[in-house]
ROKOLKOL-912788 format. One record per residue: residue number from 1; residue in three letters; z, x, y of N, C-alpha, C in turn. Coordinates in Angstrom, 2 decimals, always signed. Atoms other than C-alpha are relative to their C-alpha. Example, Ala and Ser with C-alpha at 12.3 -4.5 7.8 and 13.67 -1.06 7.14 Angstrom:
<nodes>
NODE num residu    n_pz    n_px    n_py   ca_pz   ca_px   ca_py    c_pz    c_px    c_py
NODE   1    ALA   +0.00   +0.89   -1.19   +7.80  +12.30   -4.50   +0.00   +0.90   +1.20
NODE   2    SER   -0.06   -0.82   -1.19   +7.14  +13.67   -1.06   +0.73   -0.77   +1.09
</nodes>
This chain:
<nodes>
NODE num residu    n_pz    n_px    n_py   ca_pz   ca_px   ca_py    c_pz    c_px    c_py
NODE   1    MET   -0.73   -1.09   -0.61  +15.38  -13.52  +35.06   +0.51   +0.97   -1.05
NODE   2    GLN   -0.41   -1.05   +0.96  +16.13  -10.27  +33.26   +1.47   +0.28   +0.16
NODE   3    PRO   -1.33   -0.50   -0.10  +19.65   -9.19  +32.42   +0.08   +1.28   +0.77
NODE   4    GLU   -0.14   -1.17   -0.82  +21.01   -6.42  +34.60   -0.22   +1.26   -0.88
NODE   5    GLY   +0.26   -1.24   +0.76  +19.78   -2.98  +33.50   -1.24   -0.01   -0.78
NODE   6    ILE   +1.26   +0.09   +0.75  +16.62   -4.22  +31.76   -1.12   -0.12   +1.01
NODE   7    LYS   +1.11   -0.07   -0.97  +13.45   -3.34  +33.72   -1.18   -0.84   -0.34
NODE   8    SER   +1.21   +0.73   +0.40  +10.79   -5.12  +31.71   +0.25   -0.71   -1.35
NODE   9    LYS   -0.14   +0.75   +1.30  +10.35   -7.50  +28.76   -0.44   +0.79   -1.21
NODE  10    PRO   +0.56   -0.70   +1.17   +9.99   -6.12  +25.22   -1.28   -0.62   -0.39
NODE  11    HIS   +1.26   +0.49   +0.43   +6.56   -6.38  +23.85   -0.52   +0.86   -1.18
NODE  12    ALA   +0.59   -0.76   +1.15   +4.55   -5.37  +20.77   -1.38   -0.62   -0.27
NODE  13    TRP   +1.26   +0.48   +0.49   +1.01   -5.63  +19.59   -0.52   +0.89   -1.12
NODE  14    ARG   +0.45   -0.78   +1.14   -0.72   -4.62  +16.33   -1.41   -0.45   -0.32
NODE  15    VAL   +1.40   +0.17   +0.43   -4.33   -4.21  +15.24   -0.08   +0.48   -1.41
NODE  16    THR   +0.11   -0.42   +1.40   -5.03   -4.12  +11.52   -1.33   -0.43   -0.58
NODE  17    ASP   +1.22   +0.33   +0.61   -8.16   -4.08   +9.44   +0.04   +0.43   -1.47
NODE  18    ALA   +0.07   -0.34   +1.40   -8.64   -4.06   +5.68   -1.37   -0.32   -0.51
NODE  19    TYR   +1.29   +0.18   +0.60  -11.86   -3.69   +3.73   +0.04   +0.30   -1.49
NODE  20    THR   +0.02   -0.16   +1.41  -12.46   -4.16   +0.01   -1.45   +0.03   -0.43
NODE  21    PHE   +1.39   -0.17   +0.54  -15.67   -2.95   -1.74   +0.15   -0.01   -1.49
NODE  22    GLN   -0.07   +0.08   +1.47  -16.15   -3.93   -5.39   -1.47   -0.03   -0.52
NODE  23    PRO   +1.35   -0.07   +0.45  -19.50   -2.70   -6.71   -0.29   -0.59   -1.41
NODE  24    ASN   +0.13   +0.62   +1.36  -18.84   -3.95  -10.28   +1.32   -0.59   -0.39
NODE  25    GLU   -1.22   +0.65   +0.43  -16.18   -5.79  -12.29   +1.09   +1.00   -0.50
NODE  26    HIS   -0.95   -1.03   +0.49  -14.47   -2.49  -13.39   +0.55   +0.89   +1.02
NODE  27    PHE   -0.49   -0.89   -1.02  -13.99   -0.76  -10.07   -0.05   -0.68   +1.35
NODE  28    ALA   +0.03   +0.46   -1.38  -13.03   -1.52   -6.47   +0.69   +1.10   +0.86
NODE  29    MET   -0.62   -0.96   -0.97  -12.06   +0.50   -3.37   +0.41   -0.80   +1.19
NODE  30    GLN   -0.53   +0.72   -1.18   -9.86   -0.71   -0.53   +0.36   +1.02   +1.03
NODE  31    ALA   -0.36   -0.83   -1.14   -9.43   +0.81   +2.92   +0.78   -0.85   +0.99
NODE  32    VAL   -0.73   +0.70   -0.96   -6.91   -0.11   +5.57   +0.28   +0.86   +1.23
NODE  33    PHE   -0.31   -0.65   -1.25   -6.25   +0.82   +9.19   +0.97   -0.84   +0.75
NODE  34    LEU   -1.03   +0.72   -0.81   -3.30   -0.10  +11.42   +0.31   +0.82   +1.22
NODE  35    TYR   -0.45   -0.58   -1.20   -2.43   +0.59  +15.04   +1.03   -0.97   +0.59
NODE  36    GLN   -1.02   +0.77   -0.60   +0.79   -0.64  +16.63   +0.54   +0.63   +1.22
NODE  37    ASN   -0.62   -0.50   -1.21   +2.23   -0.23  +20.09   +1.12   -0.99   +0.40
NODE  38    SER   -1.10   +0.90   -0.30   +5.65   -1.55  +21.03   +0.94   +0.62   +1.04
NODE  39    LYS   -0.90   -0.46   -0.97   +8.21   -1.33  +23.78   +1.27   -0.86   -0.23
NODE  40    ASN   -1.27   +0.66   +0.22  +11.87   -2.20  +23.18   +0.99   +0.37   +1.07
NODE  41    VAL   -0.86   -0.34   -1.11  +13.75   -2.27  +26.39   +1.53   -0.09   -0.34
NODE  42    ALA   -1.41   +0.12   +0.38  +16.98   -3.28  +24.68   +0.55   +1.32   -0.52
NODE  43    ALA   -0.36   -1.29   +0.46  +17.05   +0.24  +23.20   -0.14   +1.13   +1.06
NODE  44    GLY   +0.03   -0.95   -1.06  +16.85   +1.89  +26.55   -1.41   +0.45   +0.42
NODE  45    GLU   +1.36   -0.29   -0.43  +13.18   +1.67  +27.59   -0.74   +0.92   -0.96
NODE  46    SER   +0.70   -0.79   +0.95  +11.82   +3.21  +24.40   -1.37   -0.61   -0.32
NODE  47    ALA   +1.33   +0.44   +0.42   +8.18   +3.01  +23.43   -0.39   +0.65   -1.29
NODE  48    ASP   +0.43   -0.47   +1.26   +6.72   +3.45  +19.97   -1.52   -0.19   -0.20
NODE  49    GLU   +1.48   +0.11   +0.30   +3.12   +4.07  +18.77   -0.06   +0.39   -1.53
NODE  50    TRP   +0.16   -0.23   +1.43   +2.21   +3.90  +15.03   -1.47   -0.18   -0.32
NODE  51    ILE   +1.35   +0.05   +0.47   -1.17   +4.71  +13.52   +0.11   +0.31   -1.48
NODE  52    SER   -0.03   -0.20   +1.47   -1.76   +4.38   +9.79   -1.35   -0.31   -0.59
NODE  53    ALA   +1.28   +0.21   +0.73   -4.75   +4.64   +7.46   +0.18   +0.36   -1.44
NODE  54    GLY   -0.13   -0.30   +1.38   -5.19   +4.61   +3.77   -1.17   -0.52   -0.84
NODE  55    ILE   +1.01   +0.48   +0.88   -7.46   +4.17   +0.80   +0.68   -0.25   -1.37
NODE  56    ARG   -0.53   +0.42   +1.32   -6.84   +2.63   -2.66   -1.17   -0.23   -0.99
NODE  57    PRO   +0.93   +0.29   +1.08   -9.22   +3.05   -5.59   +0.66   -0.81   -1.10
NODE  58    MET   -0.57   +0.83   +1.05   -8.70   +0.50   -8.39   -0.98   -0.11   -1.15
NODE  59    TRP   +0.78   +0.10   +1.21   -9.92   +0.52  -11.96   +0.50   -1.16   -0.82
NODE  60    PHE   -0.40   +1.20   +0.82   -9.87   -2.68  -14.05   -0.46   +0.19   -1.37
NODE  61    PHE   +0.36   -0.22   +1.38   -9.72   -2.15  -17.82   -0.17   -1.31   -0.77
NODE  62    THR   +0.14   +1.33   +0.58   -9.19   -5.74  -18.96   +0.26   -1.01   +1.12
NODE  63    LYS   -0.23   +1.07   -1.02   -8.69   -9.11  -17.20   +1.41   +0.14   +0.59
NODE  64    HIS   -1.34   -0.06   -0.48   -4.94   -8.38  -16.89   +0.56   +1.44   +0.11
NODE  65    THR   -0.43   -1.37   -0.08   -4.76   -4.53  -16.94   -0.84   +0.86   +0.92
NODE  66    GLY   +0.79   -0.80   -0.90   -5.77   -2.08  -14.31   +0.88   +1.15   +0.51
NODE  67    LEU   -0.68   -1.17   -0.60   -4.83   +1.15  -12.50   -0.39   +0.11   +1.51
NODE  68    SER   +0.23   -0.12   -1.41   -4.47   +1.58   -8.74   +0.69   +1.28   +0.47
NODE  69    LEU   -0.56   -1.20   -0.66   -3.91   +4.84   -6.83   -0.07   -0.26   +1.52
NODE  70    GLU   -0.07   +0.18   -1.48   -3.10   +5.12   -3.09   +0.19   +1.32   +0.65
NODE  71    ALA   -0.20   -1.18   -0.91   -3.43   +7.85   -0.43   +0.01   -0.55   +1.41
NODE  72    GLY   -0.05   +0.52   -1.35   -2.54   +7.39   +3.17   +0.51   +1.05   +0.99
NODE  73    TRP   -0.35   -0.89   -1.10   -1.75   +8.97   +6.53   +0.71   -0.87   +1.04
NODE  74    ASP   -0.74   +0.69   -1.04   +0.84   +7.86   +9.13   +0.29   +0.98   +1.16
NODE  75    TYR   -0.42   -0.75   -1.20   +1.48   +9.05  +12.68   +0.85   -0.88   +0.79
NODE  76    VAL   -0.97   +0.80   -0.81   +4.50   +7.88  +14.60   +0.44   +0.84   +1.21
NODE  77    LYS   -0.39   -0.64   -1.26   +5.24   +8.71  +18.22   +0.99   -0.91   +0.72
NODE  78    ASN   -0.87   +0.82   -0.80   +8.29   +7.51  +20.11   +0.70   +0.84   +1.07
NODE  79    ASP   -0.62   -0.68   -1.11  +10.31   +8.33  +23.24   +1.36   +0.63   -0.43
NODE  80    ARG   -1.33   -0.48   +0.34  +13.54   +9.00  +21.33   -0.05   +1.31   -0.88
NODE  81    GLU   +0.15   -1.13   +0.86  +12.31  +11.66  +18.84   -1.29   +0.69   +0.13
NODE  82    ASN   +1.33   -0.66   +0.02   +9.54  +14.15  +18.28   -1.00   -0.84   -0.75
NODE  83    SER   +1.07   +0.66   +0.75   +6.20  +12.79  +17.10   -0.04   +0.56   -1.38
NODE  84    ARG   +0.12   -0.50   +1.38   +5.65  +13.07  +13.36   -1.20   -0.68   -0.70
NODE  85    ALA   +1.10   +0.57   +0.79   +2.75  +12.67  +10.95   +0.33   +0.38   -1.44
NODE  86    ARG   -0.23   -0.27   +1.39   +2.82  +12.44   +7.21   -1.15   -0.55   -0.83
NODE  87    SER   +1.02   +0.46   +0.94   +0.47  +12.02   +4.28   +0.69   -0.45   -1.21
NODE  88    THR   -0.60   +0.49   +1.25   +1.27  +10.09   +1.10   -1.10   -0.11   -1.05
NODE  89    SER   +0.95   +0.20   +1.13   -0.37   +9.89   -2.30   +0.84   -0.51   -1.19
</nodes>
């Protein structure tokens, strides 16, 4: 039985995938994708949607030294605020 004022149960689900490609011992590339959908009725029947994608090139100079850069994109949509998207690097 739900408490008074709550119409449905909170729920969330997430799909994520990551891929790493390493053509040689000095370089690798990683890609990631994420999708999340959630509903939090405790916050007044709000729903959230989050989509994220990114890439990460990696250079390996020695066994213990390397350099990694990252670039990504996020999109967030919810019932409480305006939708927003951003890029990072």
